[in-house]
N, C-alpha and C positions, 0 to 999 in steps of 0.2 A: 595760360592753362594748358597743361599737358594732357591732351585728350587721349594720348596713347595708352595711358595707365587706367582709363575708364573704358566704358562702352559695351562690355559684354561679360556677364557673369551668369553661369548656369550651373544647376544641380545635376548630379549625376542621375542618369536614367536607369532605374532599377527594374522597371516593368513598362510595358506598352499596353495600351487600351485600343481595342478594336474602333476604328473610325467609320466603318460601313454603316450606313443608315438602315439596318435592318433589326432584327429582334435580339441579335447579339452586340448591338451598339454600346461602346464603352466597357464591354466586358474585357478583363484583363486576359493576356495571351496564357498565362499559366493556369487560368480557370477553364480553358477549353479542354475537353476530353481528347478530342483529335481535330486536326486541322488538315484539310486536303491542300490548300494552297496559301501561301503567305505573300502579300503584296508588300514590298519594302520601300517603295518610292523610287528616288528621293523627293524632296519638296520640289514644288513648281514644275512638276511633269504630268499634269491632269490628274493628280490624285483626287481632288474634290469631285470632278467628274465621274471617275470610277467608283468612288465611295458613295456617292450620292444617287447616281442614276444607273450604272452599269452592274456593279456586284449585287445590289439588292434584287435585281431581276432573277438571280440565281441562287437565292437563299434556300430554296426548297431542293436544289439539285446538287449543290456543292457547298461545303464549309470553307469559307474564304475569310482570312484575317488581313486586315490592311492597316497600317500605320507607316506613313512616310518618314518618321523620325527614326525608323529602325536603320535607315541608310545614314543616319547621323543627324543630330540636331545641328543648327546653323554653323557652329564652329567644332564640329566633331565629324571626322571623316567617315564614321560608321563602320570601319573595317573590324574594330574590335567587338562590334555586336554581332558578327556572323556566327562566331562560336557559341555565344549566348542563346541565339535563336536556335542554333542546331541542338543545343542541350535541352531546350524547352519542347521542341517539336521536330525531331530528326527525320521523320518520314514525310515531311511537307515538301511541296514543290514550290519553287520560288518565282516570283514575278518582279522584274527590274525594269524600269523605263529610263532610257538615256535621253539626254537633250544636250544640244550644243552649248558648250560652257560659255560661250560669249553672250548667249541669251539667257541661260540658266543663272549665272552669278548676279547680273543686274535684277533679276526677277527675285532672287534670294535676298538681296539687299532691300528690297521694298519690305519683306517680313521683318528685317531687322530694324529699319528705321520706324516701321508702324508700331513696333514693341518698344520703342523708346531709345534705340541705339544712338550714339552721338558721334560714331566714326564717319568721316567722309568716305565716299565710294572707294577712292584710291587706297585708303588705309585698310577697309573691308577686304578688298580684292587681295592685298598683300597677305592678311591673316588666312584667306582661304587657300592661297598658294603655298604658304609655309606648312600647312598641315596636310597638304596633298589631297585635299577635299575635291570631290568630282574627277578624281583620277579613276575612270571606269575600269581600266585594265587591272589596277591593283584590286578594286571592289569585286569585279567579276571573277577573278581567279580565286579570290577567297571563298565566294559562294560555290564555284565549281568544285574546289577543293573539299568542302564539307558536305555538300548536297548532291555533287555529281552534275555534269554538264548537261546531260539529258533530262535532268529534274529542274532545270532553270530556264525560264523564258526571258529573252533580252528584247523587249520592245523599244521602238525609237519614236521619240515624242513628235518629230517632224512629220513622220508617217500619218499621225493623226490629223495634221494640218493639211497635208498634199497628197495623201494616199490613205484615207480613213478606212477604206474597205480591207486593204493590207493589214492595217494596225488591228482592226477588230477580228479579222479572220484568223490571224496568228494567236490572238488572245483566246478565242472560243475554241480554236483547235486544241490548244494546249489544255484548256479547261475540260475538254471532252464533250462539248455542247455544240449542238448545230446552230451556226450563226444565222442561217436563214430564217429560223424561228423567231429571231429577235431583230432581224435587220431593219425592218420598218420603224420599230421603236428607236433603235439606236441612231439611226440617221436623221431622227426628229428631236434628238436631244438639244438643249440650250448649249449655245457656244459662248466662248469668252468669259467663262467663270474666273472670278478672282484675278481679273486682269490688273496688271501693275499700272500705277499712274506714270506720268512723264518723269524723266530724270530731274527736270527742273523742279517738279513737285516734290519728289524724294529728297533734293538737297534743302529745300525749304523746310521739310518736316525735320530732317536732321538738325538744321539750325535752330529750329523750334525746341527740339530736344535739349540742345546745348544752353538756350537762353533759360529754359525752365531748370536745367540743372543748376545753373548760377544762382538761382533764387532758392531752390529747394534742396540742392546738394544730394540729388539722387539721380543716377544715370544707369543705363544698361538694361539687362534683361535677365531674369532669373532662369528662363527656360521652363517655367512651370506651365505646361499646357497653353502656350500663346499668350500668356498674360504679361502685363508689364510688371516692372520690378516691385512695386506696391500698388496693386490693382485698386484698392479701396481707399486710397488717399486722395485728398482733394486735388493735389498737383497732377495725380495721374488720371483722375476723371477730366480735369480741365485740358490736359494734353490730348486725350482721345477725342473730346469735342472739337478741339481746334483741327485735329487731323481730317475729321469728318469734313469741316468747312473747306480746308485746303483741297481735299479730292474733289468737292463740288465746283470750286473754282477752277481746277484742272481740267475736268471734264468740259465745262463751259467754254474754256479757252480752246481746247483741242476740237471743238466742232468747227471751228473756223480753220480751214485747211491752210491759209496763209499764215496765221498765227501759230498753228501747229508746226508748220515747216520751219518757221523762225525759231521756235523753242527748240526744236530737234538740232537745228544747226548750231545754236549757241552752246548747247550742251553735249555736243558731240564729243566723245573721248577716244578718238582714234588710237592714241598712244596705249591707253589701257586695254582697249579691244586687240590691239596687235600683240600686247604682253600676254594676254589670255590665250589667243590662238597659238602663239609660239610654245608657251608653256606646255599645252596639252596636245599639241600636233603629233609628236611621236607616240604618245600613249594612245591616241585615237586611232592612228594607223594600225597598232597592235590589236586594238579593240575590233576594228573592222575585220581583221584576219581572224580573230578568234570566234567571232559570231558569224562570219562568212556574208557580211554585208558592205556594200561599197557607201561608206558614210562620207566621201568626199562630194557626193551630189548635194549634201546638205550643209557643206561648208565645215565640216569637222576637221579636215586637214587639206 
């Protein structure tokens, strides 16, 4: 079976819906009269946290739109979307969150296999690199060109983990809101939302997707709002149920530190991590200079 000819199919994204859990939830971007700020993602950079708990706090003070797919769906680098967003809301200010690619790409792979993807991790990585996805120097320059550098905020995901006050202070300053007013609420928000399973679990789910393909002859992901290729079919319902069981088993195994360590050891893919690091290294150095941050402290280069 030539899996390289399968694995990912998506429809063109012609519109974006707001994913912030407030009164404007699911409202299309074209239906907003004005938008003060647009959070563009990308995926797996605390978007759920911001959309569910942070941005809703400000719905009476600022009009914020958020959809992480603006930075591109899984196999789209998102650069072409910048001009589209500018044509829809040229006076908006932009919020982008960076994340170290060695962590971001495995996390994005979880979205891929969860939705039915049949590519193994190495093949997925090749596809990501081929389209220059997560090349933040290219992406940021495009936003700066259309919206102006001073109208764009670049946050760093690792700050959220290791220097959260810096992350939130930068965000609230950009939004023109006093962070101290929300500080207590912010620092009591839940942690670890949408955490990815182990790489062994992801590999197992990928193999499950392949087995189901052999039986049902369907694979990939249409890209329709996080749904599988045919979400109402028997095989897709079966696959989703089995994915839940796989995750439960994975969580149980990872509670034991010895087993967790063994799983991580046998699934360590240092060659692929080195490939990702080297591929983005030069670009990340340029990004650091562009935004005035030392990203080497977080291993970007």
